[in-house]
C-alpha positions in Angstrom: 37.5 -70.4 -14.0 40.0 -69.2 -11.3 40.3 -66.0 -9.4 43.5 -64.3 -8.3 43.9 -63.9 -4.6 43.2 -60.5 -3.1 44.7 -59.1 0.1 42.7 -59.9 3.2 40.4 -57.0 4.2 40.9 -55.2 0.9 37.8 -53.7 -0.9 38.3 -56.3 -3.6 38.3 -59.2 -1.1 35.2 -57.8 0.6 33.4 -57.6 -2.7 34.6 -61.2 -3.5 33.5 -62.6 -0.2 30.0 -61.1 -0.1 27.3 -63.7 0.6 23.5 -63.3 1.1 22.0 -64.7 4.3 18.2 -64.5 4.7 16.0 -62.2 2.6 17.7 -59.5 0.4 17.5 -55.9 1.5 15.4 -53.5 -0.5 18.5 -51.8 -1.8 19.9 -55.2 -3.0 16.6 -56.1 -4.6 16.4 -52.8 -6.5 20.1 -52.9 -7.5 19.7 -56.5 -8.8 16.6 -55.4 -10.7 18.5 -52.5 -12.3 20.4 -55.2 -14.4 17.2 -55.7 -16.4 17.4 -52.2 -17.8 20.5 -52.6 -19.9 19.8 -56.2 -20.8 16.3 -55.4 -22.0 17.3 -52.2 -23.7 19.9 -53.9 -25.9 17.8 -57.0 -26.7 14.6 -55.0 -27.5 16.5 -52.5 -29.7 18.1 -55.4 -31.5 14.9 -57.3 -31.9 12.7 -54.4 -32.9 15.0 -52.6 -35.3 17.9 -54.7 -36.6 15.8 -56.2 -39.5 14.4 -52.8 -40.4 17.9 -51.3 -40.2 19.6 -53.8 -42.4 16.7 -54.3 -44.9 15.1 -50.9 -45.3 18.0 -48.6 -44.3 21.0 -50.4 -45.7 19.2 -52.2 -48.5 20.3 -55.8 -47.7 17.8 -58.3 -49.2 15.3 -59.5 -46.6 16.1 -63.2 -47.3 19.7 -62.6 -46.5 18.9 -60.9 -43.2 16.5 -63.7 -42.4 19.2 -66.2 -42.9 21.6 -64.3 -40.7 18.9 -64.0 -38.0 18.4 -67.8 -38.2 22.2 -68.3 -37.6 22.0 -65.8 -34.7 19.1 -67.7 -33.2 20.8 -71.1 -33.5 24.1 -69.9 -32.0 22.3 -68.2 -29.1 20.2 -71.2 -28.5 23.2 -73.6 -28.4 25.2 -71.3 -26.1 22.5 -71.2 -23.4 22.6 -74.8 -22.1 26.4 -75.0 -22.5 27.0 -71.8 -20.5 24.2 -72.7 -18.0 25.7 -76.2 -17.3 29.2 -74.7 -17.0 27.9 -72.0 -14.6 26.3 -74.7 -12.4 29.4 -76.9 -12.3 32.2 -74.4 -11.7 32.5 -72.5 -8.4 35.2 -69.9 -7.7 36.0 -67.8 -4.7 33.8 -65.2 -6.3 30.9 -67.6 -6.6 29.3 -69.4 -9.6 27.5 -66.5 -11.3 29.4 -63.3 -10.6 32.6 -64.1 -12.6 30.7 -64.7 -15.8 28.8 -61.4 -15.3 31.9 -59.3 -14.5 33.9 -60.7 -17.5 31.1 -60.3 -20.0 29.8 -56.8 -19.6 32.3 -54.8 -21.6 32.4 -57.2 -24.7 28.6 -57.3 -24.6 28.2 -53.5 -24.7 30.9 -53.0 -27.4 29.4 -55.7 -29.7 26.0 -54.2 -29.3 27.2 -50.8 -30.4 29.1 -52.3 -33.4 25.9 -53.8 -34.8 24.7 -50.3 -35.7 27.9 -48.9 -37.1 28.9 -51.2 -40.0 31.6 -50.1 -42.4 30.7 -49.1 -45.9 30.3 -52.5 -47.6 28.2 -54.0 -50.3 25.2 -56.1 -49.1 27.2 -59.3 -49.1 29.9 -57.7 -46.9 27.2 -56.3 -44.5 25.8 -59.7 -44.0 29.2 -61.0 -43.0 29.7 -58.1 -40.7 26.3 -58.8 -39.1 27.0 -62.5 -38.6 30.4 -61.9 -36.9 29.5 -59.0 -34.7 26.3 -60.6 -33.6 28.1 -63.8 -32.7 30.3 -61.9 -30.3 27.1 -60.2 -28.9 25.5 -63.6 -28.5 28.4 -65.1 -26.5 28.6 -62.1 -24.2 24.9 -61.7 -23.8 24.4 -65.3 -22.7 27.3 -65.1 -20.3 26.0 -62.0 -18.6 22.2 -62.3 -18.8 21.9 -66.0 -18.1 23.9 -65.8 -14.9 22.0 -62.7 -13.8 18.8 -64.7 -14.3 20.2 -67.7 -12.5 20.6 -65.5 -9.4 16.9 -64.7 -9.3 15.7 -68.1 -7.7 18.7 -68.0 -5.4 18.2 -64.5 -4.1 14.4 -64.7 -3.8 13.1 -68.0 -2.3 9.3 -68.0 -2.2 6.5 -67.2 -4.6 5.5 -64.1 -2.6 9.1 -62.9 -2.2 9.7 -63.5 -5.9 6.5 -61.7 -7.0 7.5 -58.7 -4.9 11.2 -58.8 -5.8 10.4 -59.2 -9.5 8.4 -56.0 -9.6 11.3 -53.5 -9.6 13.2 -55.8 -12.0 10.4 -55.7 -14.5 9.8 -52.0 -14.1 13.5 -51.5 -15.0 13.0 -53.9 -17.9 10.0 -51.9 -19.1 12.0 -48.7 -19.0 14.6 -50.5 -21.0 11.9 -51.5 -23.5 10.7 -47.9 -23.7 14.1 -46.6 -24.5 15.0 -49.6 -26.7 11.9 -49.7 -28.8 10.0 -46.4 -28.5 12.9 -44.2 -27.8 15.3 -45.7 -30.4 13.4 -44.0 -33.3 13.8 -40.6 -31.7 17.5 -41.3 -31.2 18.4 -42.5 -34.7 16.1 -39.9 -36.1 18.0 -37.1 -34.4 21.6 -38.2 -34.0 21.7 -41.1 -36.5 22.2 -44.8 -36.0 25.9 -44.5 -34.8 24.9 -41.8 -32.3 22.1 -44.0 -31.0 24.6 -46.8 -30.6 27.0 -44.7 -28.6 24.3 -43.2 -26.3 22.8 -46.6 -25.5 26.2 -48.2 -24.9 27.2 -45.6 -22.3 23.8 -45.9 -20.5 24.1 -49.7 -20.4 27.6 -49.6 -18.8 26.4 -47.2 -16.1 23.4 -49.4 -15.2 25.5 -52.6 -15.1 27.8 -50.8 -12.7 24.9 -50.0 -10.3 23.5 -53.5 -10.6 26.7 -55.1 -9.4 25.6 -54.2 -5.8 22.7 -56.6 -6.1 24.7 -59.5 -7.5 25.1 -61.5 -4.3 25.2 -65.2 -4.0 24.4 -67.4 -1.0 26.9 -69.6 0.9 27.8 -72.8 -0.9 27.2 -76.3 0.3 30.4 -78.1 -0.9 28.9 -81.6 -0.7 26.0 -80.5 -3.0 28.4 -78.7 -5.3 30.5 -81.8 -5.7 27.4 -83.7 -6.9 26.5 -80.8 -9.2 30.0 -80.8 -10.7 29.8 -84.5 -11.5 26.8 -84.1 -13.8 27.7 -84.1 -17.5 26.1 -81.8 -20.0 24.3 -84.8 -21.5 22.8 -85.8 -18.1 21.9 -82.2 -17.3 19.9 -81.9 -20.5 18.3 -85.3 -20.1 17.1 -84.6 -16.6 15.9 -81.2 -17.5 13.9 -82.1 -20.6 12.4 -85.1 -18.8 10.8 -82.7 -16.3 7.2 -82.3 -17.3 6.7 -79.0 -15.5 9.6 -77.5 -17.4 8.5 -78.9 -20.8 5.0 -77.5 -20.6 6.4 -74.2 -19.2 9.0 -73.7 -21.9 6.8 -74.5 -24.8 4.3 -71.9 -23.7 7.1 -69.4 -23.0 8.5 -70.0 -26.6 5.1 -69.2 -28.1 4.7 -66.0 -26.0 8.2 -64.8 -26.8 7.6 -65.5 -30.5 4.4 -63.4 -30.3 6.3 -60.4 -28.8 9.2 -60.8 -31.2 6.9 -60.8 -34.3 5.0 -57.8 -32.9 8.0 -55.7 -32.2 9.7 -56.5 -35.6 6.5 -55.7 -37.4 5.8 -52.3 -35.8 8.1 -50.2 -38.0 6.6 -51.7 -41.2 3.1 -51.4 -39.7 3.6 -47.7 -39.0 5.0 -46.8 -42.4 3.1 -49.0 -44.8 -0.2 -49.8 -43.1 -0.9 -46.6 -41.2 1.0 -44.2 -43.5 3.1 -42.7 -40.7 6.7 -41.7 -40.5 9.6 -43.6 -38.9 9.4 -41.4 -35.8 5.7 -42.4 -35.3 6.8 -45.8 -34.2 7.4 -44.1 -30.8 3.7 -43.1 -30.6 2.7 -46.7 -31.3 5.1 -48.4 -28.9 5.1 -46.0 -26.0 1.5 -46.7 -24.8 2.4 -50.4 -24.5 5.0 -49.7 -21.9 3.3 -46.8 -20.2 0.3 -49.1 -19.5 2.6 -52.0 -18.5 4.3 -50.1 -15.7 1.3 -49.9 -13.3 0.1 -53.2 -14.5 3.3 -54.9 -13.2 2.1 -54.2 -9.6 -1.4 -55.6 -10.4 0.1 -58.8 -11.9 2.4 -59.2 -8.9 -0.8 -59.3 -6.7 -2.4 -61.8 -9.0 0.7 -64.1 -8.8 0.7 -64.0 -5.0 -3.0 -64.5 -4.9 -3.6 -67.4 -7.3 -0.1 -68.9 -8.0 2.0 -69.0 -11.2 -0.1 -71.4 -13.3 -3.5 -69.6 -13.0 -1.7 -66.3 -13.5 -0.1 -67.6 -16.7 -3.4 -68.6 -18.1 -4.9 -65.2 -17.4 -1.9 -63.4 -18.9 -2.1 -65.4 -22.2 -5.8 -64.7 -22.5 -5.4 -60.9 -22.0 -2.3 -60.7 -24.2 -3.7 -62.7 -27.1 -7.0 -60.9 -27.2 -5.4 -57.5 -26.9 -3.2 -58.1 -30.0 -6.3 -58.6 -32.1 -7.0 -54.9 -31.7 -4.2 -54.2 -34.2 -6.5 -55.4 -37.0 -8.7 -52.4 -36.6 -6.9 -49.0 -36.6 -6.3 -46.9 -39.7 -4.3 -44.2 -37.9 -1.3 -44.1 -35.6 -3.3 -42.7 -32.8 -5.8 -45.5 -33.1 -3.0 -48.1 -33.0 -1.6 -46.3 -30.0 -4.9 -46.7 -28.1 -4.8 -50.5 -28.9 -1.3 -50.5 -27.4 -2.7 -49.7 -24.0 -4.5 -53.0 -23.9 -1.4 -54.8 -25.2 0.7 -53.3 -22.5 -1.4 -54.9 -19.8 -0.6 -58.3 -21.3 3.1 -57.5 -21.7 3.3 -56.6 -18.0 1.8 -60.0 -17.1 4.1 -61.9 -19.3 7.1 -60.2 -17.8 6.0 -60.8 -14.2 4.7 -64.3 -14.3 7.2 -66.2 -16.5 10.2 -65.4 -14.2 8.3 -66.6 -11.1 7.0 -69.7 -12.8 10.5 -70.7 -14.0 11.8 -70.3 -10.4 9.0 -72.6 -9.2 10.1 -75.2 -11.7 13.7 -74.9 -10.5 12.6 -75.4 -6.9 10.6 -78.5 -7.9 13.7 -79.9 -9.5 15.7 -79.2 -6.3 13.2 -81.0 -4.2 13.4 -84.1 -6.4 17.2 -84.1 -7.0 18.7 -82.3 -4.0 20.6 -80.1 -6.5 20.4 -76.4 -7.3 20.6 -76.2 -11.1 19.5 -72.6 -11.8 22.0 -72.2 -14.6 20.9 -75.3 -16.5 17.3 -74.4 -16.3 17.8 -70.8 -17.3 20.1 -72.1 -20.1 17.6 -74.7 -21.3 14.9 -72.2 -21.3 17.0 -69.8 -23.3 17.9 -72.7 -25.7 14.2 -73.1 -26.5 12.9 -69.6 -26.4 15.7 -68.2 -28.5 13.8 -70.0 -31.2 11.5 -67.0 -31.1 14.2 -65.1 -33.1 14.0 -67.8 -35.8 10.2 -67.6 -35.7 10.3 -63.9 -36.0 12.7 -63.9 -38.9 10.8 -66.5 -40.9 7.4 -65.1 -40.2 8.3 -61.5 -41.0 10.3 -62.4 -44.1 7.5 -64.7 -45.2 4.7 -62.2 -44.8 6.7 -59.5 -46.5 7.6 -61.7 -49.5 4.0 -63.1 -49.8 2.6 -59.6 -49.8 5.0 -58.3 -52.5 7.3 -56.1 -50.4 10.2 -54.6 -52.3 13.4 -53.8 -50.3 14.2 -50.1 -50.4 11.2 -49.0 -52.5 9.8 -45.6 -51.7 6.2 -47.0 -51.9 4.7 -50.4 -51.5 1.6 -52.1 -52.9 -1.7 -52.2 -50.9 -1.2 -55.9 -50.4 1.9 -55.1 -48.2 -0.4 -52.9 -45.9 -2.8 -55.8 -45.5 0.0 -58.4 -44.9 1.6 -56.3 -42.3 -1.8 -55.7 -40.5 -2.2 -59.5 -40.3 1.3 -59.8 -39.1 0.5 -57.7 -36.0 -3.1 -58.6 -35.4 -3.5 -62.2 -36.6 -0.3 -64.1 -36.1 0.1 -63.2 -32.3 -3.4 -64.4 -31.3 -2.7 -67.8 -33.0 0.5 -68.2 -31.1 -1.1 -67.1 -27.8 -3.9 -69.7 -28.2 -1.3 -72.4 -28.5 0.5 -71.1 -25.4 -2.7 -71.3 -23.4 -3.0 -75.0 -24.2 0.6 -75.6 -23.0 0.2 -73.7 -19.8 -3.1 -75.5 -19.1 -1.0 -78.7 -19.0 1.5 -77.2 -16.5 1.4 -79.5 -13.5 2.5 -77.3 -10.6 -0.8 -76.0 -9.3 0.3 -74.3 -6.0 2.3 -71.2 -5.2 5.6 -72.7 -4.1 5.9 -75.9 -6.2 2.9 -77.6 -4.5 1.6 -80.2 -7.0 -1.8 -80.2 -5.3 -3.5 -83.4 -6.5 -1.2 -83.8 -9.5 1.1 -86.8 -9.5 4.2 -86.4 -11.7 6.8 -89.1 -12.1 10.1 -88.2 -10.6 13.2 -88.3 -12.7 15.4 -91.3 -11.9 19.0 -91.0 -11.1 19.3 -87.2 -11.1 19.9 -87.1 -7.4 22.2 -90.1 -7.2 
């Protein structure tokens, strides 16, 4: 990557030469956090409704969509470590992360909009359209969101600073979730799917423009960068997946992300076939989750600062897993909405603690190797957790098929209602229990990478 020279003293050169010294200002922290709104809005809209849109609205067979979603998950997973390693190794006059973000925003937003406005094609043609457009969306999403995430450990340097700085970011993410999952049914119900795509695309571009003010990198150490540039992708992957703290973290993260992905994808089916509600009632079911999560973000921030990331992760998993069991009980939309309040507390904890814990893992790697490899760790994390898309597609399609679901049918059998209820209230608690075991093995017991009384073998050769 190269950058064209800008005249000295011009607005472009001042933007290019910005560097962060010391702690970020409140305005920078809030602007940086604003980037989570469009990123989460697009991802949650896609995750929650794309299967429903193509299967129930367009009539594409569920197995075909599941196959396309598997392809999407595999591509996204492979892109993450490749882009992460490239971001770490290449530094321009604009920095390591900012060029990727700036170049990827427009293709990202356009591809997202096109997912929801397919041309009039038969089911086979719609699957091809889906695969191609989502591939462009994947490339742009990884380029932008991975590099935004890689800036988080660089901008915020301690657990306390990160817990505080992550709060506005996650509040923005929650607002994105509200519009992307609870608000989307209102949009496509009133202005149609193409109208929803246009509205969300414009909103995303506006917020990315604001977030640019918070995308500030720190001054580079050229000697360290020379060593970072010398690491091959193979070595980067080997050192990263030999890091015990990262492995235990990322397995637990995959399980939790899969829990959320299954829950969100199942909600439209749960509302319509288990509770007997309308499409628009999905808003009543989803909104309480995010309404409860907004104040809970501040509470979980206090917990992280008080007990450290590991203990906070264990608490989050327990709360989240038990709360999802409540979806086994309701027979009405309002009853399920009440259960969503408890689920929202767990969602808030997941959003707060996972980011801080990954930054702690990155700091631990930097102490052992002398290198800052945020891009690789965020990319490796993305490589693994994007498997949640595959888990979602396989589990949802499997449950629907096993319960006798018929695509496009006006009514479904009672077995479908039971299967979907188990999808929301049974599968998530099993995944959460497995995540608890993984986080129990996480070796970083302190707040800022302190391994208090835990001895972990250092990787050999990573810092040489």
